MIVO-657065 format. One record per residue (C-alpha): chain; residue number from 1; residue in three letters; x, z, y. Coordinates in pm, 1 decimal. Each point is the difference from the previous one (the first is absolute). Layout:
<rs>
chain: A&n: NUM&res: ALA&u: X&w: Z&v: Y
...
</rs>
This chain:
<rs>
chain: A&n: 1&res: MET&u: -735.5&w: -1463.1&v: 1213.0
chain: A&n: 2&res: LYS&u: -268.2&w: -88.4&v: -290.1
chain: A&n: 3&res: GLN&u: 236.2&w: 184.2&v: -210.4
chain: A&n: 4&res: PHE&u: 42.9&w: 324.7&v: 186.1
chain: A&n: 5&res: LEU&u: -411.4&w: 5.1&v: 54.7
chain: A&n: 6&res: LEU&u: -37.2&w: -76.8&v: -416.6
chain: A&n: 7&res: THR&u: 222.4&w: 353.4&v: -62.4
chain: A&n: 8&res: LEU&u: -137.9&w: 211.1&v: 228.6
chain: A&n: 9&res: VAL&u: -369.5&w: -103.0&v: -145.9
chain: A&n: 10&res: CYS&u: 158.5&w: 58.9&v: -348.8
chain: A&n: 11&res: LEU&u: 98.3&w: 354.9&v: 82.9
chain: A&n: 12&res: SER&u: -310.0&w: 42.2&v: 198.9
chain: A&n: 13&res: ALA&u: -196.0&w: -87.1&v: -314.6
chain: A&n: 14&res: PHE&u: 220.2&w: 209.2&v: -258.0
chain: A&n: 15&res: SER&u: -64.0&w: 328.8&v: 235.9
chain: A&n: 16&res: GLY&u: -325.1&w: -54.0&v: 68.0
chain: A&n: 17&res: VAL&u: -83.9&w: -49.7&v: -374.1
chain: A&n: 18&res: ILE&u: 203.7&w: 361.3&v: -63.8
chain: A&n: 19&res: ALA&u: -183.0&w: 166.7&v: 267.7
chain: A&n: 20&res: GLN&u: -352.0&w: -124.7&v: -159.2
chain: A&n: 21&res: ARG&u: 118.6&w: 160.0&v: -336.1
chain: A&n: 22&res: ASP&u: 154.5&w: 297.7&v: 107.5
chain: A&n: 23&res: SER&u: -322.5&w: 87.7&v: 266.3
chain: A&n: 24&res: THR&u: -201.1&w: 46.7&v: -305.3
chain: A&n: 25&res: ARG&u: 206.4&w: 236.2&v: -198.1
chain: A&n: 26&res: ASN&u: -45.0&w: 344.8&v: 93.6
chain: A&n: 27&res: SER&u: 186.6&w: 123.3&v: 298.3
chain: A&n: 28&res: ASN&u: 199.8&w: 245.1&v: -139.1
chain: A&n: 29&res: ASN&u: 167.8&w: -322.0&v: -112.7
chain: A&n: 30&res: LEU&u: 102.0&w: -13.8&v: 397.7
chain: A&n: 31&res: MET&u: 359.8&w: 136.9&v: 128.1
chain: A&n: 32&res: ARG&u: -129.9&w: 124.4&v: 297.9
chain: A&n: 33&res: ASP&u: -5.7&w: 340.9&v: -63.2
chain: A&n: 34&res: LYS&u: 300.0&w: -31.0&v: -160.6
chain: A&n: 35&res: PRO&u: 353.9&w: 100.0&v: 174.2
chain: A&n: 36&res: LEU&u: 180.1&w: -237.1&v: 210.4
chain: A&n: 37&res: ARG&u: 282.0&w: 27.4&v: -257.0
chain: A&n: 38&res: GLU&u: -234.2&w: -96.4&v: -319.4
chain: A&n: 39&res: ARG&u: -133.1&w: -317.4&v: 207.8
chain: A&n: 40&res: LEU&u: 363.3&w: -100.0&v: 66.9
chain: A&n: 41&res: TYR&u: 264.0&w: -178.6&v: -233.4
chain: A&n: 42&res: LEU&u: 341.6&w: -174.1&v: 66.3
chain: A&n: 43&res: GLY&u: 188.9&w: -263.8&v: -213.4
chain: A&n: 44&res: GLY&u: 129.8&w: -322.6&v: -13.8
chain: A&n: 45&res: ASP&u: 265.4&w: -216.4&v: -181.1
chain: A&n: 46&res: ILE&u: 383.3&w: -76.2&v: 22.2
chain: A&n: 47&res: GLY&u: 191.3&w: -286.7&v: -114.3
chain: A&n: 48&res: LEU&u: 322.7&w: -82.0&v: -38.7
chain: A&n: 49&res: ASN&u: 179.6&w: -277.0&v: -134.6
chain: A&n: 50&res: PHE&u: 347.4&w: -197.0&v: -4.4
chain: A&n: 51&res: GLY&u: 189.5&w: -283.3&v: -183.6
chain: A&n: 52&res: ASN&u: 271.3&w: -226.6&v: 43.6
chain: A&n: 53&res: SER&u: -151.0&w: -230.4&v: 290.5
chain: A&n: 54&res: PHE&u: -267.4&w: 236.3&v: 157.1
chain: A&n: 55&res: ALA&u: -101.3&w: 397.5&v: 84.4
chain: A&n: 56&res: PHE&u: -378.0&w: 70.3&v: 27.6
chain: A&n: 57&res: PHE&u: -100.9&w: 383.3&v: 158.8
chain: A&n: 58&res: SER&u: -421.6&w: 106.6&v: 55.1
chain: A&n: 59&res: ALA&u: -107.6&w: 286.1&v: 119.6
chain: A&n: 60&res: SER&u: -390.6&w: 28.4&v: 40.2
chain: A&n: 61&res: PRO&u: -129.1&w: 404.6&v: 102.2
chain: A&n: 62&res: LEU&u: -328.7&w: 37.5&v: 8.0
chain: A&n: 63&res: VAL&u: -307.2&w: 270.6&v: 105.8
chain: A&n: 64&res: GLY&u: -327.7&w: 34.9&v: -164.8
chain: A&n: 65&res: TYR&u: -325.7&w: 151.2&v: 94.3
chain: A&n: 66&res: ARG&u: -256.3&w: 101.7&v: -278.7
chain: A&n: 67&res: LEU&u: -350.9&w: -76.6&v: 121.4
chain: A&n: 68&res: THR&u: -150.0&w: 86.5&v: -343.2
chain: A&n: 69&res: GLU&u: 162.9&w: 117.3&v: -321.3
chain: A&n: 70&res: ASN&u: 55.4&w: -383.6&v: -112.0
chain: A&n: 71&res: TRP&u: 3.1&w: -161.3&v: 352.4
chain: A&n: 72&res: SER&u: 271.2&w: 16.0&v: 246.8
chain: A&n: 73&res: VAL&u: 118.6&w: -249.5&v: 289.3
chain: A&n: 74&res: GLY&u: 413.0&w: 43.7&v: 132.1
chain: A&n: 75&res: THR&u: 269.5&w: -164.0&v: 197.4
chain: A&n: 76&res: SER&u: 358.7&w: -73.1&v: -130.3
chain: A&n: 77&res: PHE&u: 252.9&w: -155.8&v: 218.4
chain: A&n: 78&res: LYS&u: 237.5&w: -257.9&v: -172.0
chain: A&n: 79&res: TYR&u: 360.5&w: -76.1&v: 49.3
chain: A&n: 80&res: GLN&u: 218.6&w: -295.2&v: -197.2
chain: A&n: 81&res: TRP&u: 352.7&w: -91.3&v: -12.4
chain: A&n: 82&res: PHE&u: 134.9&w: -288.3&v: -190.5
chain: A&n: 83&res: ARG&u: 366.6&w: -249.9&v: 20.4
chain: A&n: 84&res: SER&u: 58.6&w: -263.7&v: -240.5
chain: A&n: 85&res: ASP&u: 242.4&w: -224.7&v: -5.6
chain: A&n: 86&res: PHE&u: -227.7&w: -266.2&v: 128.7
chain: A&n: 87&res: THR&u: -158.2&w: 219.5&v: 284.4
chain: A&n: 88&res: PRO&u: 108.6&w: 201.0&v: 265.2
chain: A&n: 89&res: SER&u: -101.5&w: 368.4&v: -16.3
chain: A&n: 90&res: ASN&u: -346.3&w: 22.8&v: 68.1
chain: A&n: 91&res: HIS&u: -193.2&w: 322.4&v: 113.9
chain: A&n: 92&res: ILE&u: -376.3&w: 38.0&v: -12.5
chain: A&n: 93&res: TYR&u: -256.3&w: 266.9&v: 93.4
chain: A&n: 94&res: GLY&u: -321.4&w: 36.3&v: 40.7
chain: A&n: 95&res: GLY&u: -250.5&w: 204.9&v: -74.7
chain: A&n: 96&res: SER&u: -386.9&w: 28.3&v: -230.2
chain: A&n: 97&res: LEU&u: -345.1&w: 148.3&v: 36.9
chain: A&n: 98&res: PHE&u: -135.3&w: 79.5&v: -343.9
chain: A&n: 99&res: THR&u: -293.1&w: 103.9&v: -225.3
chain: A&n: 100&res: ARG&u: -48.1&w: 80.6&v: -334.7
chain: A&n: 101&res: TYR&u: -216.5&w: 108.2&v: -280.4
chain: A&n: 102&res: GLU&u: 71.0&w: 171.8&v: -285.7
chain: A&n: 103&res: MET&u: -192.1&w: -18.5&v: -304.5
chain: A&n: 104&res: PHE&u: 19.1&w: 94.2&v: -405.8
chain: A&n: 105&res: GLN&u: 217.9&w: 251.5&v: 85.9
chain: A&n: 106&res: GLN&u: 340.3&w: -253.7&v: -28.0
chain: A&n: 107&res: PHE&u: -98.4&w: -317.2&v: 114.4
chain: A&n: 108&res: LEU&u: -56.6&w: -96.0&v: 402.2
chain: A&n: 109&res: LEU&u: -134.9&w: -252.4&v: 246.7
chain: A&n: 110&res: HIS&u: 227.9&w: -100.5&v: 288.5
chain: A&n: 111&res: ALA&u: -40.2&w: -225.5&v: 322.1
chain: A&n: 112&res: GLU&u: 271.4&w: 35.5&v: 303.4
chain: A&n: 113&res: TYR&u: 54.5&w: -184.8&v: 306.3
chain: A&n: 114&res: GLU&u: 393.1&w: -68.5&v: 126.9
chain: A&n: 115&res: VAL&u: 171.4&w: -104.0&v: 304.5
chain: A&n: 116&res: LEU&u: 347.3&w: -105.8&v: -84.0
chain: A&n: 117&res: ASN&u: 276.5&w: -100.2&v: 243.4
chain: A&n: 118&res: VAL&u: 207.2&w: -265.5&v: -188.4
chain: A&n: 119&res: THR&u: 230.5&w: -291.7&v: 97.3
chain: A&n: 120&res: ASP&u: -232.5&w: -292.2&v: 49.2
chain: A&n: 121&res: TYR&u: 106.8&w: -281.7&v: -252.7
chain: A&n: 122&res: ASN&u: -246.3&w: -194.1&v: 50.6
chain: A&n: 123&res: ILE&u: 166.5&w: -346.3&v: 92.4
chain: A&n: 124&res: PHE&u: -325.6&w: -112.1&v: 211.9
chain: A&n: 125&res: SER&u: -39.3&w: 323.7&v: 173.8
chain: A&n: 126&res: PRO&u: 92.1&w: -14.1&v: 408.2
chain: A&n: 127&res: SER&u: 190.8&w: 352.9&v: -48.2
chain: A&n: 128&res: TYR&u: 195.5&w: -120.4&v: -319.6
chain: A&n: 129&res: GLY&u: 301.8&w: 201.4&v: -86.8
chain: A&n: 130&res: GLY&u: -115.8&w: 281.2&v: 250.7
chain: A&n: 131&res: ARG&u: -203.1&w: 267.4&v: -100.4
chain: A&n: 132&res: THR&u: -389.8&w: 0.8&v: -56.6
chain: A&n: 133&res: ASN&u: -296.2&w: 217.4&v: -128.5
chain: A&n: 134&res: VAL&u: -122.3&w: -37.3&v: -356.1
chain: A&n: 135&res: HIS&u: -335.2&w: 92.9&v: -142.3
chain: A&n: 136&res: VAL&u: -70.0&w: 113.2&v: -353.3
chain: A&n: 137&res: GLY&u: -340.0&w: 68.3&v: -151.5
chain: A&n: 138&res: LEU&u: 14.7&w: 193.3&v: -304.4
chain: A&n: 139&res: VAL&u: -204.0&w: 79.3&v: -280.2
chain: A&n: 140&res: GLY&u: -10.5&w: 69.0&v: -329.8
chain: A&n: 141&res: LEU&u: 9.4&w: 296.0&v: -311.3
chain: A&n: 142&res: GLY&u: 203.3&w: 263.1&v: -62.4
chain: A&n: 143&res: TYR&u: 126.1&w: 209.5&v: -301.5
chain: A&n: 144&res: LYS&u: 124.0&w: 403.8&v: 110.9
chain: A&n: 145&res: TYR&u: 203.6&w: 209.1&v: -215.1
chain: A&n: 146&res: GLY&u: 1.0&w: 350.5&v: -4.5
chain: A&n: 147&res: ASN&u: -191.8&w: 363.5&v: 41.4
chain: A&n: 148&res: GLY&u: -212.2&w: 84.4&v: 297.3
chain: A&n: 149&res: ASN&u: 100.7&w: -50.8&v: 339.5
chain: A&n: 150&res: SER&u: 371.1&w: -190.2&v: -79.0
chain: A&n: 151&res: TYR&u: 63.2&w: -320.1&v: -187.5
chain: A&n: 152&res: ALA&u: 182.5&w: -312.4&v: -27.7
chain: A&n: 153&res: GLN&u: -218.1&w: -292.7&v: 48.7
chain: A&n: 154&res: LEU&u: 31.1&w: -412.5&v: -108.9
chain: A&n: 155&res: LEU&u: -175.7&w: -240.3&v: 212.8
chain: A&n: 156&res: LEU&u: -114.6&w: -325.0&v: -77.9
chain: A&n: 157&res: LEU&u: -66.6&w: -164.6&v: 346.6
chain: A&n: 158&res: TYR&u: -129.9&w: -321.7&v: 127.6
chain: A&n: 159&res: ASP&u: 119.4&w: -168.8&v: 357.1
chain: A&n: 160&res: LEU&u: -344.6&w: -158.7&v: 158.6
chain: A&n: 161&res: ILE&u: 167.5&w: -181.7&v: 251.8
chain: A&n: 162&res: ASP&u: 275.3&w: -95.7&v: -146.1
chain: A&n: 163&res: ASP&u: 246.0&w: -81.3&v: 337.4
chain: A&n: 164&res: SER&u: 330.9&w: -209.4&v: -62.7
chain: A&n: 165&res: ASN&u: 181.3&w: 276.4&v: 166.5
chain: A&n: 166&res: SER&u: -110.3&w: 258.4&v: -260.3
chain: A&n: 167&res: PRO&u: 306.1&w: 186.9&v: -84.7
chain: A&n: 168&res: TYR&u: -220.5&w: 51.4&v: -339.2
chain: A&n: 169&res: GLN&u: 40.4&w: -347.0&v: -82.5
chain: A&n: 170&res: ASN&u: 297.9&w: 37.5&v: -192.5
chain: A&n: 171&res: GLN&u: -149.2&w: 269.9&v: -226.7
chain: A&n: 172&res: TYR&u: -288.3&w: -218.1&v: -137.8
chain: A&n: 173&res: ILE&u: -39.6&w: 75.6&v: -333.8
chain: A&n: 174&res: PHE&u: -96.9&w: -369.0&v: -82.1
chain: A&n: 175&res: GLY&u: 311.0&w: -140.2&v: 234.3
chain: A&n: 176&res: SER&u: -189.4&w: -142.2&v: 314.0
chain: A&n: 177&res: GLY&u: -342.1&w: -101.3&v: -162.1
chain: A&n: 178&res: ILE&u: -215.8&w: 281.7&v: -2.3
chain: A&n: 179&res: PRO&u: 22.2&w: 302.7&v: 287.8
chain: A&n: 180&res: LEU&u: 19.5&w: 251.4&v: -280.0
chain: A&n: 181&res: PHE&u: 276.4&w: 296.4&v: 29.4
chain: A&n: 182&res: ILE&u: 54.8&w: 319.3&v: -156.6
chain: A&n: 183&res: ARG&u: 66.3&w: 343.1&v: 218.8
chain: A&n: 184&res: GLY&u: 123.8&w: 337.8&v: -141.1
chain: A&n: 185&res: GLY&u: 9.9&w: 322.8&v: 207.1
chain: A&n: 186&res: PHE&u: -81.7&w: 414.9&v: -50.9
chain: A&n: 187&res: ILE&u: -257.8&w: 181.6&v: 176.6
chain: A&n: 188&res: ILE&u: 71.2&w: 376.5&v: 104.1
chain: A&n: 189&res: GLY&u: -266.5&w: 195.7&v: 55.3
chain: A&n: 190&res: LEU&u: 55.2&w: 300.6&v: 278.2
</rs>
């Protein structure tokens, strides 16, 4: 529970700092006078990986809403499936809420809170072998490549909660030590 509250506090602080900075700018930066089509964007990522002893698929569509030219909020749905010679077929699904702030045209700050339903592999848990919800609090930096409202992005994310059932643990850059991983995707402005 403490980790969940820490994540919410971090997301709130991040949003508050950005809101304060944006409120000092010219009101022309606000998107409220623009049509909905210019404020919304779609995107996400798709992953596919096969090997001799494993298979992996993931899809994460997202919808974002621009509050200002640089600051946006949104939601994403997550689905992952994997199978290996060592584990049975496994499905992971859930969703997330995120906020991001674009700066210097190609860089962005990103914060995200996910809830994912996964198989419980914690042998000390009463739901071991069953399904459980995992809370994931992500903060990080991103780089975007492209012009205008459509671009590819690469995010370096840190998992504040680092739950033992997190599906990202096998993606950590430095093995199981530091909960830091990379996520790539795309954004398409409407």
